[in-house]
C-alpha positions in Angstrom: 37.3 -39.6 257.0 36.3 -39.7 260.6 32.5 -39.8 261.1 30.8 -39.5 264.5 27.8 -41.7 263.8 26.0 -41.1 267.1 26.1 -37.4 266.4 25.0 -38.0 262.8 21.8 -39.8 263.8 20.9 -37.9 266.9 18.8 -35.1 265.2 16.5 -37.8 263.8 15.6 -39.5 267.1 12.4 -37.6 268.0 10.9 -38.0 264.5 11.9 -41.7 264.4 10.3 -42.4 267.7 7.1 -40.6 266.7 6.9 -42.4 263.4 7.6 -45.8 265.0 4.8 -45.3 267.4 2.4 -44.6 264.5 3.7 -47.7 262.6 3.1 -49.9 265.7 -0.6 -48.8 265.7 -1.1 -50.7 262.4 -1.9 -54.3 263.4 0.0 -55.8 260.5 -0.8 -59.5 261.1 -1.3 -61.8 258.1 -5.0 -62.1 257.1 -5.5 -64.7 254.4 -9.2 -64.1 254.4 -8.9 -60.7 252.9 -6.1 -60.9 250.4 -6.5 -59.1 247.1 -4.3 -57.8 244.3 -1.9 -55.3 245.8 -2.5 -56.7 249.3 -1.3 -60.4 249.2 -1.1 -60.6 253.0 -4.2 -58.6 253.9 -5.1 -54.9 254.3 -3.2 -54.3 257.6 0.1 -55.5 256.2 -0.5 -53.4 253.1 -1.1 -50.4 255.3 2.2 -51.0 257.1 4.1 -51.4 253.9 2.6 -48.2 252.5 3.2 -46.3 255.6 7.0 -46.7 255.5 7.0 -46.2 251.7 5.2 -42.9 252.0 7.7 -41.7 254.6 10.5 -42.6 252.2 8.8 -40.9 249.2 8.4 -37.7 251.3 12.1 -37.9 252.2 13.3 -38.1 248.6 14.0 -41.8 248.2 13.2 -44.0 245.3 10.3 -46.3 246.3 8.9 -49.5 244.7 5.9 -51.1 246.3 6.6 -54.5 244.6 2.9 -55.4 244.0 2.2 -55.2 247.7 4.7 -58.0 248.7 7.3 -55.6 250.1 8.4 -52.0 249.9 11.8 -51.3 248.3 13.5 -48.0 249.4 16.7 -47.1 247.5 19.2 -44.4 247.0 22.6 -43.9 245.3 24.5 -45.4 242.4 27.7 -47.3 242.0 29.2 -50.7 241.4 28.4 -52.1 244.8 24.9 -52.6 246.3 24.3 -52.8 250.1 21.1 -54.5 251.0 19.1 -54.2 254.2 16.1 -56.5 254.7 13.6 -55.9 257.5 9.9 -56.7 257.9 6.7 -54.9 258.7 4.5 -58.0 259.4 4.1 -59.2 263.0 2.8 -62.2 264.9 -0.6 -62.0 266.6 -0.7 -60.2 269.9 -1.7 -63.2 272.1 -1.6 -63.3 275.9 -2.2 -60.7 278.6 -0.6 -57.3 277.9 -0.1 -54.6 280.5 0.4 -52.0 277.7 -1.8 -51.8 274.5 -0.5 -54.4 272.0 -0.8 -51.9 269.1 -0.4 -48.7 271.1 3.2 -47.7 270.7 3.0 -46.5 274.3 6.2 -45.2 276.0 6.9 -46.1 279.6 10.1 -45.7 281.6 12.3 -45.3 278.5 10.7 -48.2 276.6 8.2 -48.3 273.8 5.7 -51.2 274.0 3.8 -52.9 271.3 3.8 -55.8 268.9 6.6 -55.2 266.4 8.6 -52.8 268.5 11.5 -55.2 268.6 10.4 -57.6 265.8 10.8 -56.0 263.4 9.3 -52.5 263.0 11.6 -50.9 265.6 14.8 -52.2 263.9 13.4 -51.4 260.5 12.7 -47.8 261.4 16.2 -47.5 263.0 17.7 -48.7 259.7 15.6 -46.3 257.7 16.7 -43.3 259.7 20.3 -44.5 259.6 20.0 -44.5 255.8 18.3 -41.1 255.8 21.1 -39.6 258.0 23.7 -40.9 255.5 21.7 -39.5 252.5 21.2 -36.1 254.1 24.9 -36.0 255.0 25.9 -36.7 251.4 27.7 -39.8 252.6 26.3 -42.3 250.1 28.8 -42.0 247.2 29.7 -44.5 244.5 27.5 -47.2 246.0 23.8 -48.0 246.1 21.7 -48.9 249.2 18.5 -50.8 249.0 16.2 -51.1 252.1 13.6 -53.8 251.6 10.7 -54.0 254.1 8.9 -57.3 253.6 5.3 -58.3 254.5 5.5 -62.0 255.2 8.6 -62.8 257.2 6.6 -64.4 260.0 4.8 -66.8 257.7 7.2 -68.1 255.2 8.9 -65.1 253.6 6.8 -65.2 250.4 7.6 -61.5 250.2 11.3 -61.9 249.4 10.6 -65.0 247.3 8.4 -62.7 245.1 11.0 -59.9 245.3 13.9 -62.0 244.1 12.3 -64.8 242.0 9.2 -63.1 240.4 10.3 -59.5 240.1 13.9 -60.7 239.5 15.4 -58.0 241.8 19.2 -58.4 242.0 20.9 -59.7 245.2 23.1 -57.2 247.1 26.9 -57.6 247.2 26.7 -57.3 251.0 23.7 -57.1 253.3 22.3 -57.4 256.7 18.9 -57.9 258.3 18.2 -56.1 261.6 16.2 -59.1 262.9 18.6 -61.0 265.2 21.2 -60.2 267.9 24.3 -58.1 268.2 27.2 -58.3 267.7 26.0 -60.3 264.7 24.8 -63.8 263.6 26.9 -65.7 261.1 24.9 -69.0 261.1 21.3 -70.1 261.3 19.8 -73.6 261.7 18.0 -75.3 258.9 14.2 -75.3 259.3 11.2 -77.5 258.3 7.6 -77.1 259.0 5.5 -80.3 259.0 2.1 -81.5 260.1 1.0 -84.6 261.8 -2.5 -85.5 260.5 -5.1 -88.2 260.7 -8.7 -88.8 260.2 -9.5 -90.3 263.6 -12.4 -90.4 266.1 -11.5 -88.9 269.4 -15.1 -88.9 270.9 -16.2 -87.5 273.3 -14.0 -84.7 272.1 -15.7 -82.7 269.4 -13.2 -79.9 268.8 -9.6 -78.7 269.7 -8.2 -75.3 268.7 -4.8 -74.2 269.9 -2.1 -71.9 268.5 -1.8 -69.3 265.8 1.6 -69.8 264.2 4.3 -72.5 263.8 7.0 -70.2 265.2 5.1 -69.4 268.4 4.7 -71.5 271.5 1.0 -72.1 272.2 -0.2 -70.1 275.2 -3.9 -71.0 275.2 -5.6 -74.2 274.1 -9.3 -74.9 273.9 -11.3 -78.2 273.7 -15.0 -78.8 273.4 -16.1 -82.1 274.9 -19.2 -83.9 276.1 -19.9 -82.9 279.7 -19.6 -85.3 282.6 -19.4 -84.6 286.3 -15.8 -86.0 286.6 -14.1 -83.6 284.2 -13.8 -80.6 286.6 -12.4 -82.6 289.5 -9.8 -84.1 287.1 -8.8 -80.6 286.0 -8.5 -79.4 289.6 -6.0 -82.1 290.3 -4.1 -81.7 287.0 -1.9 -78.9 288.2 -2.6 -76.9 285.0 -3.9 -73.4 284.8 -7.3 -73.7 283.3 -10.8 -72.4 282.7 -13.9 -74.6 282.6 -17.3 -73.6 281.3 -20.4 -75.8 281.1 -22.6 -75.2 278.1 -25.6 -77.5 278.4 -24.5 -81.0 277.5 -21.1 -79.7 276.4 -18.1 -78.4 278.3 -15.4 -76.0 277.1 -11.9 -76.5 278.6 -9.2 -73.9 278.2 -5.6 -74.7 279.3 -3.2 -71.8 279.7 0.6 -71.8 279.1 3.3 -69.3 278.2 4.2 -67.9 274.8 7.8 -67.8 273.5 9.5 -67.7 270.1 9.5 -71.0 268.3 13.2 -71.1 268.1 13.5 -71.3 271.9 10.4 -73.4 272.8 12.0 -74.4 276.2 11.4 -70.7 277.3 7.7 -71.2 276.9 5.1 -73.5 278.3 3.1 -75.2 275.6 -0.6 -75.2 276.5 -1.5 -77.3 273.5 0.6 -80.2 274.6 -0.7 -79.9 278.1 -4.3 -80.1 276.7 -3.5 -83.2 274.7 -1.9 -84.8 277.7 -4.9 -84.1 279.9 -7.5 -85.3 277.3 -5.5 -88.3 276.4 -5.2 -89.5 280.0 -8.8 -88.6 281.0 -10.4 -90.3 278.0 -7.7 -93.0 277.6 -7.0 -91.9 274.1 -3.5 -93.3 273.7 -2.6 -91.5 270.4 -3.0 -88.1 272.2 -1.1 -89.2 275.2 1.7 -90.5 272.9 2.0 -87.3 270.9 2.0 -85.1 274.0 4.8 -87.2 275.4 6.9 -87.3 272.2 6.8 -83.6 271.6 6.9 -82.3 275.2 10.7 -82.7 275.0 11.5 -79.8 272.5 15.0 -81.1 271.8 13.8 -84.3 270.1 15.2 -86.9 272.5 11.8 -88.6 273.0 11.4 -88.9 269.2 15.0 -90.2 268.8 16.0 -87.3 266.5 18.1 -85.2 268.9 21.3 -83.9 267.3 23.9 -81.3 268.1 26.8 -79.7 266.3 29.5 -77.3 267.4 28.5 -74.6 264.9 24.6 -74.6 265.1 23.9 -76.5 268.3 20.8 -78.5 269.1 17.7 -79.6 267.4 14.4 -78.0 268.5 10.8 -78.8 267.8 7.9 -76.4 268.5 4.3 -77.4 268.3 2.7 -74.2 267.1 -0.9 -75.1 266.0 -3.2 -78.0 267.0 -6.7 -78.5 265.5 -9.3 -81.2 265.7 -12.6 -80.8 263.8 -15.0 -83.2 262.0 -12.8 -86.1 263.2 -9.7 -84.7 261.5 -6.6 -84.1 263.7 -3.8 -81.8 262.6 -0.7 -80.5 264.4 1.8 -78.1 262.9 5.4 -78.5 264.1 8.3 -76.1 263.5 11.6 -78.2 263.4 15.0 -76.5 263.5 18.2 -78.4 263.2 22.0 -78.1 262.7 24.0 -78.6 259.5 24.8 -82.3 260.3 21.1 -83.4 260.2 19.8 -85.3 257.2 16.2 -84.0 257.0 14.6 -86.8 254.9 15.7 -89.6 257.1 15.0 -87.6 260.2 11.4 -86.9 259.2 11.1 -90.6 258.3 12.1 -91.4 261.9 9.5 -88.9 263.2 6.9 -90.6 261.0 7.8 -94.0 262.5 7.5 -92.8 266.0 4.3 -90.8 265.4 1.9 -93.5 264.1 -1.0 -93.4 263.5 -0.5 -89.8 262.4 1.0 -89.1 259.0 3.8 -86.6 258.6 3.4 -84.1 255.8 6.2 -81.7 254.9 5.0 -78.2 254.4 8.1 -76.1 253.9 11.9 -76.3 254.4 14.8 -73.9 254.4 18.5 -74.8 254.4 21.0 -73.9 257.1 23.1 -70.7 256.8 26.8 -70.6 257.8 29.3 -67.9 257.0 33.1 -67.9 257.6 33.4 -65.9 260.9 36.9 -64.9 259.8 35.8 -63.3 256.5 36.4 -59.6 256.0 32.6 -59.2 255.6 31.9 -60.6 259.1 34.9 -58.8 260.6 33.8 -55.4 259.2 30.4 -55.7 260.9 32.0 -56.9 264.2 34.4 -53.9 264.1 31.4 -51.6 263.6 29.7 -53.1 266.7 32.8 -52.9 268.8 33.7 -49.3 267.8 30.2 -48.0 268.5 29.5 -49.9 271.7 32.9 -50.4 273.2 32.0 -54.1 273.8 34.8 -56.4 272.9 33.6 -59.2 275.0 30.6 -60.6 273.1 31.4 -62.4 269.8 29.5 -63.4 266.7 27.1 -66.3 267.2 24.8 -68.7 265.5 21.1 -69.1 266.3 18.0 -71.3 265.8 15.9 -68.5 264.5 15.4 -68.1 260.7 15.8 -64.6 259.3 15.8 -63.0 255.9 19.5 -63.8 255.6 18.3 -67.2 254.2 16.4 -65.5 251.5 18.9 -62.8 250.5 22.4 -63.9 249.4 25.5 -62.4 251.0 23.4 -61.4 254.1 23.7 -61.9 257.8 21.6 -60.8 260.8 23.1 -57.8 262.5 21.2 -56.8 265.6 19.0 -55.4 266.8 18.8 -57.1 270.2 21.8 -56.2 272.4 23.5 -58.7 274.7 21.6 -59.1 278.0 18.4 -57.6 276.7 15.1 -59.5 276.7 12.6 -57.4 274.8 9.9 -60.2 274.9 9.8 -60.9 271.2 6.7 -62.9 270.3 5.5 -62.4 273.9 3.1 -60.1 275.7 4.5 -56.6 276.4 7.1 -56.8 273.6 9.1 -53.6 273.8 12.3 -51.8 272.7 14.5 -49.7 274.9 14.7 -46.3 273.2 18.4 -46.0 274.1 19.0 -49.2 272.1 16.9 -47.8 269.3 19.1 -44.8 269.0 22.4 -46.7 269.4 21.3 -49.2 266.7 20.6 -46.3 264.4 24.3 -45.3 264.7 25.4 -48.9 264.2 23.4 -49.2 261.1 24.6 -45.9 259.6 28.2 -47.0 260.3 27.7 -50.5 258.8 26.1 -49.1 255.6 28.9 -46.7 255.1 31.7 -49.2 255.8 30.1 -52.0 253.6 29.6 -49.5 250.8 33.0 -47.8 251.0 35.6 -50.3 252.2 37.8 -52.0 249.5 38.3 -55.7 248.9 35.5 -57.0 251.2 35.0 -60.8 250.8 32.2 -63.1 252.0 
């Protein structure tokens, strides 16, 4: 049966855009200070999960709110289950925005706001792809499950709960709309670790920088004892800064540029610049050393650089730095290819980072599918047929997606080749033409994965 997927999804475009704009207005950032039963990630994430669930209930889908960890939207029956895994939580809206960070404002064919491209926009696109198939009676002899999680940006506890506590079954084939087109068949392994020490860095009293491990620090603040030479030193540092004298104390703010933690070289880490300045000014060698070791985000200075043909280079992103009550802590997001042995590598980082102690906080294995499998080729064919693009090929990335949490799953879109939608940066946006095209792609992918015979991973 020949299906025109662009024509199939077109009637839903206006409604989808309006609902996405309303969804963006919910600032669904993790709030650990206000968690409660039914809202394990805070009230705003709960609102975002309920918003998409209520849409689905009104449209006749089966909905399970999964104790507030995620919203499961399902339809159909049959021997094969197709899974789609997207998320409603977002990273904080740091930096200077020209458009409201939680406004869903449309300007020149683009919708702006945190979550438009990561990942509410793609999630809404996948939802209306599924609705178009349901309304067109095209979901036959297979089941589709769309899971909207609430904690992808901070460890994916949502899917861990979904699969391991609620014991929800894994899909036979699945995708997450949280990467790049044509598709991603491999992802680096990932570890989060801290460098910590009880140490006296007087005359520094406090350092606060960064909000998340997977975000390059764009603003770093230190409180220090005032002396008349600090401001001249800042003026000659070459850094973008702010200086405020508060009696006997001075507050120093260093500015950088945010970027996704998987590509730290695209940002400018204000936290490391602050450590370098303070270390040099006060002759605090441990700070100077740490700033030097981690400034090179590939790991050369630490002696842990590694590269493979499939998953490429190591990356290290310093995402959070704090110093309070003479305790220093720095959170590092480490991504590495399949040939890296993490235990010995972290031991090497420990050796290089004395007097700080390395503490492993979390880790996730690498992901690597056979690019010649019928599963991968089916998704590639969908992309090629709907876009006419036969030039770009499946790739591997440093980012970590839900594909690591959900078996038999790869990242499929939603970023198109050549687009920079400023994920994790100010003025994040989605092109509305891409939003509509991805809707057709997802409808086509769901149908083919559910209907084609003899698919293999």
